[in-house]
Jmol script that loads the backbone (N, CA, C; Angstrom):
load data "model"
ATOM      1  N   UNK A   1     132.058 -61.215  77.951  1.00  0.00           N
ATOM      2  CA  UNK A   1     131.558 -60.393  76.872  1.00  0.00           C
ATOM      3  C   UNK A   1     132.422 -59.140  76.783  1.00  0.00           C
ATOM      4  N   UNK A   2     132.774 -58.721  75.602  1.00  0.00           N
ATOM      5  CA  UNK A   2     133.612 -57.551  75.413  1.00  0.00           C
ATOM      6  C   UNK A   2     132.898 -56.307  75.922  1.00  0.00           C
ATOM      7  N   UNK A   3     133.681 -55.357  76.414  1.00  0.00           N
ATOM      8  CA  UNK A   3     133.114 -54.114  76.926  1.00  0.00           C
ATOM      9  C   UNK A   3     132.361 -53.374  75.836  1.00  0.00           C
ATOM     10  N   UNK A   4     132.899 -53.336  74.626  1.00  0.00           N
ATOM     11  CA  UNK A   4     132.226 -52.598  73.560  1.00  0.00           C
ATOM     12  C   UNK A   4     130.890 -53.225  73.205  1.00  0.00           C
ATOM     13  N   UNK A   5     130.814 -54.522  73.137  1.00  0.00           N
ATOM     14  CA  UNK A   5     129.538 -55.147  72.804  1.00  0.00           C
ATOM     15  C   UNK A   5     128.581 -55.115  73.978  1.00  0.00           C
ATOM     16  N   UNK A   6     129.110 -55.008  75.196  1.00  0.00           N
ATOM     17  CA  UNK A   6     128.258 -54.972  76.373  1.00  0.00           C
ATOM     18  C   UNK A   6     127.688 -53.577  76.598  1.00  0.00           C
ATOM     19  N   UNK A   7     128.340 -52.565  76.077  1.00  0.00           N
ATOM     20  CA  UNK A   7     127.937 -51.202  76.391  1.00  0.00           C
ATOM     21  C   UNK A   7     126.767 -50.690  75.567  1.00  0.00           C
ATOM     22  N   UNK A   8     126.504 -51.266  74.422  1.00  0.00           N
ATOM     23  CA  UNK A   8     125.446 -50.747  73.564  1.00  0.00           C
ATOM     24  C   UNK A   8     124.662 -51.888  72.949  1.00  0.00           C
ATOM     25  N   UNK A   9     123.346 -51.710  72.878  1.00  0.00           N
ATOM     26  CA  UNK A   9     122.466 -52.678  72.247  1.00  0.00           C
ATOM     27  C   UNK A   9     121.487 -51.909  71.375  1.00  0.00           C
ATOM     28  N   UNK A  10     121.355 -52.277  70.132  1.00  0.00           N
ATOM     29  CA  UNK A  10     120.408 -51.602  69.248  1.00  0.00           C
ATOM     30  C   UNK A  10     119.215 -52.506  69.015  1.00  0.00           C
ATOM     31  N   UNK A  11     118.031 -51.953  69.170  1.00  0.00           N
ATOM     32  CA  UNK A  11     116.801 -52.691  68.903  1.00  0.00           C
ATOM     33  C   UNK A  11     116.435 -52.503  67.436  1.00  0.00           C
ATOM     34  N   UNK A  12     116.299 -53.582  66.710  1.00  0.00           N
ATOM     35  CA  UNK A  12     115.860 -53.515  65.325  1.00  0.00           C
ATOM     36  C   UNK A  12     114.498 -54.173  65.247  1.00  0.00           C
ATOM     37  N   UNK A  13     113.546 -53.463  64.684  1.00  0.00           N
ATOM     38  CA  UNK A  13     112.203 -54.006  64.734  1.00  0.00           C
ATOM     39  C   UNK A  13     111.477 -54.059  63.402  1.00  0.00           C
ATOM     40  N   UNK A  14     111.393 -52.980  62.712  1.00  0.00           N
ATOM     41  CA  UNK A  14     110.464 -52.886  61.598  1.00  0.00           C
ATOM     42  C   UNK A  14     110.773 -53.805  60.433  1.00  0.00           C
ATOM     43  N   UNK A  15     112.022 -54.065  60.143  1.00  0.00           N
ATOM     44  CA  UNK A  15     112.349 -54.930  59.012  1.00  0.00           C
ATOM     45  C   UNK A  15     111.817 -56.333  59.232  1.00  0.00           C
ATOM     46  N   UNK A  16     111.846 -56.792  60.447  1.00  0.00           N
ATOM     47  CA  UNK A  16     111.362 -58.128  60.757  1.00  0.00           C
ATOM     48  C   UNK A  16     109.870 -58.260  60.521  1.00  0.00           C
ATOM     49  N   UNK A  17     109.154 -57.157  60.638  1.00  0.00           N
ATOM     50  CA  UNK A  17     107.706 -57.186  60.468  1.00  0.00           C
ATOM     51  C   UNK A  17     107.267 -56.758  59.074  1.00  0.00           C
ATOM     52  N   UNK A  18     108.225 -56.401  58.245  1.00  0.00           N
ATOM     53  CA  UNK A  18     107.909 -56.063  56.866  1.00  0.00           C
ATOM     54  C   UNK A  18     107.321 -54.682  56.660  1.00  0.00           C
ATOM     55  N   UNK A  19     107.464 -53.788  57.613  1.00  0.00           N
ATOM     56  CA  UNK A  19     106.921 -52.448  57.446  1.00  0.00           C
ATOM     57  C   UNK A  19     107.864 -51.581  56.662  1.00  0.00           C
ATOM     58  N   UNK A  20     107.303 -50.598  56.018  1.00  0.00           N
ATOM     59  CA  UNK A  20     108.076 -49.646  55.240  1.00  0.00           C
ATOM     60  C   UNK A  20     108.901 -48.765  56.170  1.00  0.00           C
ATOM     61  N   UNK A  21     110.075 -48.394  55.735  1.00  0.00           N
ATOM     62  CA  UNK A  21     110.933 -47.511  56.519  1.00  0.00           C
ATOM     63  C   UNK A  21     110.323 -46.124  56.648  1.00  0.00           C
ATOM     64  N   UNK A  22     109.373 -45.797  55.823  1.00  0.00           N
ATOM     65  CA  UNK A  22     108.760 -44.471  55.886  1.00  0.00           C
ATOM     66  C   UNK A  22     107.762 -44.339  57.031  1.00  0.00           C
ATOM     67  N   UNK A  23     107.437 -45.417  57.717  1.00  0.00           N
ATOM     68  CA  UNK A  23     106.483 -45.314  58.816  1.00  0.00           C
ATOM     69  C   UNK A  23     107.072 -44.642  60.042  1.00  0.00           C
ATOM     70  N   UNK A  24     108.384 -44.576  60.157  1.00  0.00           N
ATOM     71  CA  UNK A  24     109.033 -43.875  61.254  1.00  0.00           C
ATOM     72  C   UNK A  24     109.925 -42.777  60.701  1.00  0.00           C
ATOM     73  N   UNK A  25     110.111 -41.752  61.497  1.00  0.00           N
ATOM     74  CA  UNK A  25     110.943 -40.637  61.049  1.00  0.00           C
ATOM     75  C   UNK A  25     112.429 -40.977  61.067  1.00  0.00           C
ATOM     76  N   UNK A  26     112.854 -41.860  61.938  1.00  0.00           N
ATOM     77  CA  UNK A  26     114.283 -42.139  62.108  1.00  0.00           C
ATOM     78  C   UNK A  26     114.970 -42.683  60.856  1.00  0.00           C
ATOM     79  N   UNK A  27     114.441 -43.717  60.198  1.00  0.00           N
ATOM     80  CA  UNK A  27     115.131 -44.228  59.014  1.00  0.00           C
ATOM     81  C   UNK A  27     115.084 -43.221  57.877  1.00  0.00           C
ATOM     82  N   UNK A  28     116.196 -43.057  57.182  1.00  0.00           N
ATOM     83  CA  UNK A  28     116.225 -42.085  56.095  1.00  0.00           C
ATOM     84  C   UNK A  28     116.218 -42.743  54.726  1.00  0.00           C
ATOM     85  N   UNK A  29     116.504 -44.034  54.648  1.00  0.00           N
ATOM     86  CA  UNK A  29     116.518 -44.728  53.371  1.00  0.00           C
ATOM     87  C   UNK A  29     115.635 -45.965  53.442  1.00  0.00           C
ATOM     88  N   UNK A  30     115.069 -46.333  52.308  1.00  0.00           N
ATOM     89  CA  UNK A  30     114.239 -47.527  52.241  1.00  0.00           C
ATOM     90  C   UNK A  30     115.079 -48.736  52.635  1.00  0.00           C
ATOM     91  N   UNK A  31     114.500 -49.610  53.430  1.00  0.00           N
ATOM     92  CA  UNK A  31     115.196 -50.809  53.857  1.00  0.00           C
ATOM     93  C   UNK A  31     115.878 -50.677  55.207  1.00  0.00           C
ATOM     94  N   UNK A  32     116.052 -49.455  55.697  1.00  0.00           N
ATOM     95  CA  UNK A  32     116.633 -49.262  57.019  1.00  0.00           C
ATOM     96  C   UNK A  32     115.567 -49.565  58.068  1.00  0.00           C
ATOM     97  N   UNK A  33     116.014 -49.897  59.245  1.00  0.00           N
ATOM     98  CA  UNK A  33     115.081 -50.171  60.332  1.00  0.00           C
ATOM     99  C   UNK A  33     115.255 -49.135  61.428  1.00  0.00           C
ATOM    100  N   UNK A  34     114.188 -48.916  62.174  1.00  0.00           N
ATOM    101  CA  UNK A  34     114.266 -47.993  63.303  1.00  0.00           C
ATOM    102  C   UNK A  34     115.037 -48.665  64.423  1.00  0.00           C
ATOM    103  N   UNK A  35     115.883 -47.911  65.089  1.00  0.00           N
ATOM    104  CA  UNK A  35     116.654 -48.455  66.199  1.00  0.00           C
ATOM    105  C   UNK A  35     116.656 -47.470  67.360  1.00  0.00           C
ATOM    106  N   UNK A  36     116.918 -47.988  68.517  1.00  0.00           N
ATOM    107  CA  UNK A  36     117.066 -47.181  69.722  1.00  0.00           C
ATOM    108  C   UNK A  36     118.209 -47.792  70.501  1.00  0.00           C
ATOM    109  N   UNK A  37     119.197 -47.005  70.836  1.00  0.00           N
ATOM    110  CA  UNK A  37     120.353 -47.500  71.578  1.00  0.00           C
ATOM    111  C   UNK A  37     119.984 -47.619  73.053  1.00  0.00           C
ATOM    112  N   UNK A  38     120.295 -48.767  73.625  1.00  0.00           N
ATOM    113  CA  UNK A  38     120.071 -49.019  75.051  1.00  0.00           C
ATOM    114  C   UNK A  38     121.427 -49.285  75.676  1.00  0.00           C
ATOM    115  N   UNK A  39     121.856 -48.384  76.505  1.00  0.00           N
ATOM    116  CA  UNK A  39     123.166 -48.526  77.154  1.00  0.00           C
ATOM    117  C   UNK A  39     123.001 -49.282  78.474  1.00  0.00           C
ATOM    118  N   UNK A  40     123.965 -50.174  78.730  1.00  0.00           N
ATOM    119  CA  UNK A  40     123.889 -50.921  79.989  1.00  0.00           C
ATOM    120  C   UNK A  40     125.249 -51.236  80.577  1.00  0.00           C
ATOM    121  N   UNK A  41     126.223 -50.469  80.210  1.00  0.00           N
ATOM    122  CA  UNK A  41     127.565 -50.647  80.760  1.00  0.00           C
ATOM    123  C   UNK A  41     127.565 -50.429  82.273  1.00  0.00           C
ATOM    124  N   UNK A  42     126.650 -49.611  82.756  1.00  0.00           N
ATOM    125  CA  UNK A  42     126.567 -49.292  84.176  1.00  0.00           C
ATOM    126  C   UNK A  42     125.885 -50.379  85.003  1.00  0.00           C
ATOM    127  N   UNK A  43     125.386 -51.430  84.366  1.00  0.00           N
ATOM    128  CA  UNK A  43     124.615 -52.463  85.069  1.00  0.00           C
ATOM    129  C   UNK A  43     125.409 -53.748  85.261  1.00  0.00           C
ATOM    130  N   UNK A  44     125.149 -54.423  86.352  1.00  0.00           N
ATOM    131  CA  UNK A  44     125.701 -55.745  86.603  1.00  0.00           C
ATOM    132  C   UNK A  44     124.619 -56.761  86.245  1.00  0.00           C
ATOM    133  N   UNK A  45     124.744 -57.374  85.089  1.00  0.00           N
ATOM    134  CA  UNK A  45     123.699 -58.280  84.600  1.00  0.00           C
ATOM    135  C   UNK A  45     123.718 -59.642  85.284  1.00  0.00           C
ATOM    136  N   UNK A  46     124.611 -59.833  86.228  1.00  0.00           N
ATOM    137  CA  UNK A  46     124.610 -61.081  86.995  1.00  0.00           C
ATOM    138  C   UNK A  46     123.717 -60.968  88.223  1.00  0.00           C
ATOM    139  N   UNK A  47     123.125 -59.778  88.434  1.00  0.00           N
ATOM    140  CA  UNK A  47     122.198 -59.595  89.549  1.00  0.00           C
ATOM    141  C   UNK A  47     120.780 -59.400  89.016  1.00  0.00           C
ATOM    142  N   UNK A  48     119.812 -59.771  89.832  1.00  0.00           N
ATOM    143  CA  UNK A  48     118.405 -59.599  89.443  1.00  0.00           C
ATOM    144  C   UNK A  48     118.079 -58.129  89.217  1.00  0.00           C
ATOM    145  N   UNK A  49     118.604 -57.271  90.058  1.00  0.00           N
ATOM    146  CA  UNK A  49     118.340 -55.840  89.924  1.00  0.00           C
ATOM    147  C   UNK A  49     118.897 -55.288  88.611  1.00  0.00           C
ATOM    148  N   UNK A  50     120.120 -55.648  88.278  1.00  0.00           N
ATOM    149  CA  UNK A  50     120.725 -55.175  87.036  1.00  0.00           C
ATOM    150  C   UNK A  50     119.991 -55.687  85.812  1.00  0.00           C
ATOM    151  N   UNK A  51     119.646 -56.968  85.818  1.00  0.00           N
ATOM    152  CA  UNK A  51     118.926 -57.556  84.683  1.00  0.00           C
ATOM    153  C   UNK A  51     117.537 -56.946  84.543  1.00  0.00           C
ATOM    154  N   UNK A  52     116.849 -56.700  85.660  1.00  0.00           N
ATOM    155  CA  UNK A  52     115.518 -56.090  85.609  1.00  0.00           C
ATOM    156  C   UNK A  52     115.595 -54.661  85.083  1.00  0.00           C
ATOM    157  N   UNK A  53     116.618 -53.928  85.507  1.00  0.00           N
ATOM    158  CA  UNK A  53     116.789 -52.558  85.023  1.00  0.00           C
ATOM    159  C   UNK A  53     117.013 -52.550  83.514  1.00  0.00           C
ATOM    160  N   UNK A  54     117.851 -53.460  83.026  1.00  0.00           N
ATOM    161  CA  UNK A  54     118.071 -53.536  81.582  1.00  0.00           C
ATOM    162  C   UNK A  54     116.780 -53.924  80.866  1.00  0.00           C
ATOM    163  N   UNK A  55     116.041 -54.862  81.426  1.00  0.00           N
ATOM    164  CA  UNK A  55     114.777 -55.277  80.800  1.00  0.00           C
ATOM    165  C   UNK A  55     113.820 -54.087  80.704  1.00  0.00           C
ATOM    166  N   UNK A  56     113.746 -53.294  81.757  1.00  0.00           N
ATOM    167  CA  UNK A  56     112.888 -52.103  81.734  1.00  0.00           C
ATOM    168  C   UNK A  56     113.345 -51.111  80.663  1.00  0.00           C
ATOM    169  N   UNK A  57     114.654 -50.944  80.521  1.00  0.00           N
ATOM    170  CA  UNK A  57     115.181 -50.045  79.487  1.00  0.00           C
ATOM    171  C   UNK A  57     114.842 -50.567  78.085  1.00  0.00           C
ATOM    172  N   UNK A  58     114.980 -51.869  77.893  1.00  0.00           N
ATOM    173  CA  UNK A  58     114.655 -52.473  76.598  1.00  0.00           C
ATOM    174  C   UNK A  58     113.172 -52.273  76.286  1.00  0.00           C
ATOM    175  N   UNK A  59     112.317 -52.509  77.271  1.00  0.00           N
ATOM    176  CA  UNK A  59     110.873 -52.346  77.065  1.00  0.00           C
ATOM    177  C   UNK A  59     110.529 -50.898  76.712  1.00  0.00           C
ATOM    178  N   UNK A  60     111.172 -49.946  77.370  1.00  0.00           N
ATOM    179  CA  UNK A  60     110.930 -48.533  77.071  1.00  0.00           C
ATOM    180  C   UNK A  60     111.407 -48.191  75.660  1.00  0.00           C
ATOM    181  N   UNK A  61     112.556 -48.693  75.274  1.00  0.00           N
ATOM    182  CA  UNK A  61     113.072 -48.449  73.924  1.00  0.00           C
ATOM    183  C   UNK A  61     112.128 -49.042  72.884  1.00  0.00           C
ATOM    184  N   UNK A  62     111.573 -50.218  73.158  1.00  0.00           N
ATOM    185  CA  UNK A  62     110.631 -50.839  72.226  1.00  0.00           C
ATOM    186  C   UNK A  62     109.375 -49.988  72.091  1.00  0.00           C
ATOM    187  N   UNK A  63     108.905 -49.417  73.203  1.00  0.00           N
ATOM    188  CA  UNK A  63     107.731 -48.530  73.128  1.00  0.00           C
ATOM    189  C   UNK A  63     108.034 -47.317  72.258  1.00  0.00           C
ATOM    190  N   UNK A  64     109.221 -46.753  72.399  1.00  0.00           N
ATOM    191  CA  UNK A  64     109.598 -45.574  71.615  1.00  0.00           C
ATOM    192  C   UNK A  64     109.709 -45.920  70.134  1.00  0.00           C
ATOM    193  N   UNK A  65     110.414 -46.997  69.822  1.00  0.00           N
ATOM    194  CA  UNK A  65     110.628 -47.387  68.432  1.00  0.00           C
ATOM    195  C   UNK A  65     109.315 -47.765  67.744  1.00  0.00           C
ATOM    196  N   UNK A  66     108.419 -48.384  68.477  1.00  0.00           N
ATOM    197  CA  UNK A  66     107.192 -48.914  67.871  1.00  0.00           C
ATOM    198  C   UNK A  66     105.999 -47.971  67.971  1.00  0.00           C
ATOM    199  N   UNK A  67     106.153 -46.821  68.562  1.00  0.00           N
ATOM    200  CA  UNK A  67     104.992 -45.955  68.799  1.00  0.00           C
ATOM    201  C   UNK A  67     104.323 -45.471  67.518  1.00  0.00           C
ATOM    202  N   UNK A  68     105.051 -45.391  66.429  1.00  0.00           N
ATOM    203  CA  UNK A  68     104.465 -44.918  65.179  1.00  0.00           C
ATOM    204  C   UNK A  68     104.018 -46.053  64.265  1.00  0.00           C
ATOM    205  N   UNK A  69     104.110 -47.263  64.748  1.00  0.00           N
ATOM    206  CA  UNK A  69     103.629 -48.399  63.957  1.00  0.00           C
ATOM    207  C   UNK A  69     102.108 -48.315  63.889  1.00  0.00           C
ATOM    208  N   UNK A  70     101.531 -48.987  62.930  1.00  0.00           N
ATOM    209  CA  UNK A  70     100.078 -49.002  62.811  1.00  0.00           C
ATOM    210  C   UNK A  70      99.445 -49.491  64.093  1.00  0.00           C
ATOM    211  N   UNK A  71      98.267 -48.997  64.401  1.00  0.00           N
ATOM    212  CA  UNK A  71      97.578 -49.305  65.658  1.00  0.00           C
ATOM    213  C   UNK A  71      97.528 -50.799  65.957  1.00  0.00           C
ATOM    214  N   UNK A  72      97.211 -51.597  64.984  1.00  0.00           N
ATOM    215  CA  UNK A  72      97.090 -53.035  65.219  1.00  0.00           C
ATOM    216  C   UNK A  72      98.438 -53.733  65.316  1.00  0.00           C
ATOM    217  N   UNK A  73      99.500 -53.090  64.864  1.00  0.00           N
ATOM    218  CA  UNK A  73     100.814 -53.740  64.858  1.00  0.00           C
ATOM    219  C   UNK A  73     101.729 -53.305  65.990  1.00  0.00           C
ATOM    220  N   UNK A  74     101.314 -52.370  66.818  1.00  0.00           N
ATOM    221  CA  UNK A  74     102.184 -51.855  67.879  1.00  0.00           C
ATOM    222  C   UNK A  74     102.590 -52.966  68.837  1.00  0.00           C
ATOM    223  N   UNK A  75     101.641 -53.762  69.300  1.00  0.00           N
ATOM    224  CA  UNK A  75     101.963 -54.819  70.261  1.00  0.00           C
ATOM    225  C   UNK A  75     102.927 -55.838  69.661  1.00  0.00           C
ATOM    226  N   UNK A  76     102.664 -56.242  68.431  1.00  0.00           N
ATOM    227  CA  UNK A  76     103.539 -57.211  67.764  1.00  0.00           C
ATOM    228  C   UNK A  76     104.947 -56.637  67.585  1.00  0.00           C
ATOM    229  N   UNK A  77     105.031 -55.378  67.243  1.00  0.00           N
ATOM    230  CA  UNK A  77     106.325 -54.708  67.084  1.00  0.00           C
ATOM    231  C   UNK A  77     107.088 -54.712  68.405  1.00  0.00           C
ATOM    232  N   UNK A  78     106.415 -54.354  69.491  1.00  0.00           N
ATOM    233  CA  UNK A  78     107.075 -54.320  70.805  1.00  0.00           C
ATOM    234  C   UNK A  78     107.552 -55.701  71.227  1.00  0.00           C
ATOM    235  N   UNK A  79     106.709 -56.693  71.041  1.00  0.00           N
ATOM    236  CA  UNK A  79     107.069 -58.065  71.424  1.00  0.00           C
ATOM    237  C   UNK A  79     108.304 -58.507  70.662  1.00  0.00           C
ATOM    238  N   UNK A  80     108.313 -58.266  69.362  1.00  0.00           N
ATOM    239  CA  UNK A  80     109.438 -58.685  68.530  1.00  0.00           C
ATOM    240  C   UNK A  80     110.714 -57.932  68.911  1.00  0.00           C
ATOM    241  N   UNK A  81     110.588 -56.632  69.166  1.00  0.00           N
ATOM    242  CA  UNK A  81     111.756 -55.824  69.518  1.00  0.00           C
ATOM    243  C   UNK A  81     112.377 -56.303  70.828  1.00  0.00           C
ATOM    244  N   UNK A  82     111.545 -56.552  71.831  1.00  0.00           N
ATOM    245  CA  UNK A  82     112.059 -57.020  73.122  1.00  0.00           C
ATOM    246  C   UNK A  82     112.658 -58.411  72.982  1.00  0.00           C
ATOM    247  N   UNK A  83     111.968 -59.303  72.278  1.00  0.00           N
ATOM    248  CA  UNK A  83     112.504 -60.656  72.052  1.00  0.00           C
ATOM    249  C   UNK A  83     113.888 -60.595  71.417  1.00  0.00           C
ATOM    250  N   UNK A  84     114.015 -59.804  70.370  1.00  0.00           N
ATOM    251  CA  UNK A  84     115.281 -59.715  69.645  1.00  0.00           C
ATOM    252  C   UNK A  84     116.392 -59.114  70.514  1.00  0.00           C
ATOM    253  N   UNK A  85     116.061 -58.086  71.284  1.00  0.00           N
ATOM    254  CA  UNK A  85     117.061 -57.441  72.129  1.00  0.00           C
ATOM    255  C   UNK A  85     117.536 -58.384  73.234  1.00  0.00           C
ATOM    256  N   UNK A  86     116.601 -59.075  73.869  1.00  0.00           N
ATOM    257  CA  UNK A  86     116.969 -60.016  74.935  1.00  0.00           C
ATOM    258  C   UNK A  86     117.849 -61.126  74.366  1.00  0.00           C
ATOM    259  N   UNK A  87     117.496 -61.621  73.215  1.00  0.00           N
ATOM    260  CA  UNK A  87     118.289 -62.673  72.566  1.00  0.00           C
ATOM    261  C   UNK A  87     119.685 -62.145  72.209  1.00  0.00           C
ATOM    262  N   UNK A  88     119.765 -60.903  71.752  1.00  0.00           N
ATOM    263  CA  UNK A  88     121.050 -60.321  71.367  1.00  0.00           C
ATOM    264  C   UNK A  88     121.984 -60.164  72.570  1.00  0.00           C
ATOM    265  N   UNK A  89     121.446 -59.813  73.718  1.00  0.00           N
ATOM    266  CA  UNK A  89     122.273 -59.669  74.916  1.00  0.00           C
ATOM    267  C   UNK A  89     122.763 -61.036  75.366  1.00  0.00           C
ATOM    268  N   UNK A  90     121.888 -62.023  75.319  1.00  0.00           N
ATOM    269  CA  UNK A  90     122.292 -63.397  75.600  1.00  0.00           C
ATOM    270  C   UNK A  90     122.682 -63.687  77.039  1.00  0.00           C
ATOM    271  N   UNK A  91     122.056 -63.045  77.989  1.00  0.00           N
ATOM    272  CA  UNK A  91     122.359 -63.284  79.405  1.00  0.00           C
ATOM    273  C   UNK A  91     121.213 -64.082  80.034  1.00  0.00           C
ATOM    274  N   UNK A  92     121.510 -65.171  80.725  1.00  0.00           N
ATOM    275  CA  UNK A  92     120.474 -66.050  81.274  1.00  0.00           C
ATOM    276  C   UNK A  92     119.472 -65.357  82.203  1.00  0.00           C
ATOM    277  N   UNK A  93     119.941 -64.505  83.081  1.00  0.00           N
ATOM    278  CA  UNK A  93     119.037 -63.844  84.019  1.00  0.00           C
ATOM    279  C   UNK A  93     118.085 -62.902  83.290  1.00  0.00           C
ATOM    280  N   UNK A  94     118.574 -62.184  82.304  1.00  0.00           N
ATOM    281  CA  UNK A  94     117.721 -61.305  81.502  1.00  0.00           C
ATOM    282  C   UNK A  94     116.694 -62.131  80.742  1.00  0.00           C
ATOM    283  N   UNK A  95     117.109 -63.252  80.180  1.00  0.00           N
ATOM    284  CA  UNK A  95     116.182 -64.134  79.458  1.00  0.00           C
ATOM    285  C   UNK A  95     115.107 -64.677  80.387  1.00  0.00           C
ATOM    286  N   UNK A  96     115.477 -65.004  81.604  1.00  0.00           N
ATOM    287  CA  UNK A  96     114.518 -65.510  82.585  1.00  0.00           C
ATOM    288  C   UNK A  96     113.479 -64.446  82.936  1.00  0.00           C
ATOM    289  N   UNK A  97     113.924 -63.221  83.134  1.00  0.00           N
ATOM    290  CA  UNK A  97     112.998 -62.118  83.422  1.00  0.00           C
ATOM    291  C   UNK A  97     112.048 -61.921  82.256  1.00  0.00           C
ATOM    292  N   UNK A  98     112.569 -62.006  81.053  1.00  0.00           N
ATOM    293  CA  UNK A  98     111.738 -61.838  79.858  1.00  0.00           C
ATOM    294  C   UNK A  98     110.687 -62.954  79.764  1.00  0.00           C
ATOM    295  N   UNK A  99     111.103 -64.193  79.977  1.00  0.00           N
ATOM    296  CA  UNK A  99     110.144 -65.309  79.938  1.00  0.00           C
ATOM    297  C   UNK A  99     109.044 -65.128  80.976  1.00  0.00           C
ATOM    298  N   UNK A 100     109.417 -64.723  82.171  1.00  0.00           N
ATOM    299  CA  UNK A 100     108.431 -64.508  83.236  1.00  0.00           C
ATOM    300  C   UNK A 100     107.448 -63.416  82.858  1.00  0.00           C
ATOM    301  N   UNK A 101     107.950 -62.350  82.295  1.00  0.00           N
ATOM    302  CA  UNK A 101     107.097 -61.246  81.872  1.00  0.00           C
ATOM    303  C   UNK A 101     106.147 -61.681  80.769  1.00  0.00           C
ATOM    304  N   UNK A 102     106.649 -62.403  79.787  1.00  0.00           N
ATOM    305  CA  UNK A 102     105.827 -62.871  78.671  1.00  0.00           C
ATOM    306  C   UNK A 102     104.746 -63.838  79.162  1.00  0.00           C
ATOM    307  N   UNK A 103     105.081 -64.708  80.117  1.00  0.00           N
ATOM    308  CA  UNK A 103     104.103 -65.654  80.644  1.00  0.00           C
ATOM    309  C   UNK A 103     102.994 -64.938  81.403  1.00  0.00           C
ATOM    310  N   UNK A 104     103.321 -63.874  82.151  1.00  0.00           N
ATOM    311  CA  UNK A 104     102.300 -63.108  82.865  1.00  0.00           C
ATOM    312  C   UNK A 104     101.346 -62.441  81.885  1.00  0.00           C
ATOM    313  N   UNK A 105     101.874 -61.904  80.800  1.00  0.00           N
ATOM    314  CA  UNK A 105     101.032 -61.251  79.789  1.00  0.00           C
ATOM    315  C   UNK A 105     100.101 -62.282  79.154  1.00  0.00           C
ATOM    316  N   UNK A 106     100.606 -63.437  78.794  1.00  0.00           N
ATOM    317  CA  UNK A 106      99.779 -64.484  78.205  1.00  0.00           C
ATOM    318  C   UNK A 106      98.680 -64.925  79.166  1.00  0.00           C
ATOM    319  N   UNK A 107      99.011 -65.023  80.439  1.00  0.00           N
ATOM    320  CA  UNK A 107      98.038 -65.435  81.454  1.00  0.00           C
ATOM    321  C   UNK A 107      96.896 -64.431  81.545  1.00  0.00           C
ATOM    322  N   UNK A 108      97.208 -63.142  81.524  1.00  0.00           N
ATOM    323  CA  UNK A 108      96.185 -62.107  81.590  1.00  0.00           C
ATOM    324  C   UNK A 108      95.319 -62.122  80.343  1.00  0.00           C
ATOM    325  N   UNK A 109      95.924 -62.317  79.178  1.00  0.00           N
ATOM    326  CA  UNK A 109      95.180 -62.324  77.917  1.00  0.00           C
ATOM    327  C   UNK A 109      94.206 -63.507  77.874  1.00  0.00           C
ATOM    328  N   UNK A 110      94.603 -64.636  78.431  1.00  0.00           N
ATOM    329  CA  UNK A 110      93.756 -65.817  78.401  1.00  0.00           C
ATOM    330  C   UNK A 110      92.568 -65.732  79.349  1.00  0.00           C
ATOM    331  N   UNK A 111      92.604 -64.842  80.312  1.00  0.00           N
ATOM    332  CA  UNK A 111      91.493 -64.717  81.276  1.00  0.00           C
ATOM    333  C   UNK A 111      90.280 -64.101  80.683  1.00  0.00           C
TER     334      UNK A 111
END
end "model"
wireframe off; spacefill off
backbone 0.3
color backbone group
């Protein structure tokens, strides 16, 4: 993976859910989506520790980007943002951590 593409990841969330750009302060024009840059050039994504650290950063960025979403849509926004970011990075270990995390959440919800 190129250094430039590996160093920065932008989370795009609101457009996928059909929300207005006016719901967050960051977008300045209609049709723009809120983003949060997640840097990971300092991480080795071939290790569990590096992949987990990136996953934690992605989850935090999703919380920040989605915090102003409507009360009922916050969880859906976060899920979509993390899914999209993990897919964009495209690293197997990160994807595995994400699947494990999603399965634990589903297990708790079903109880």
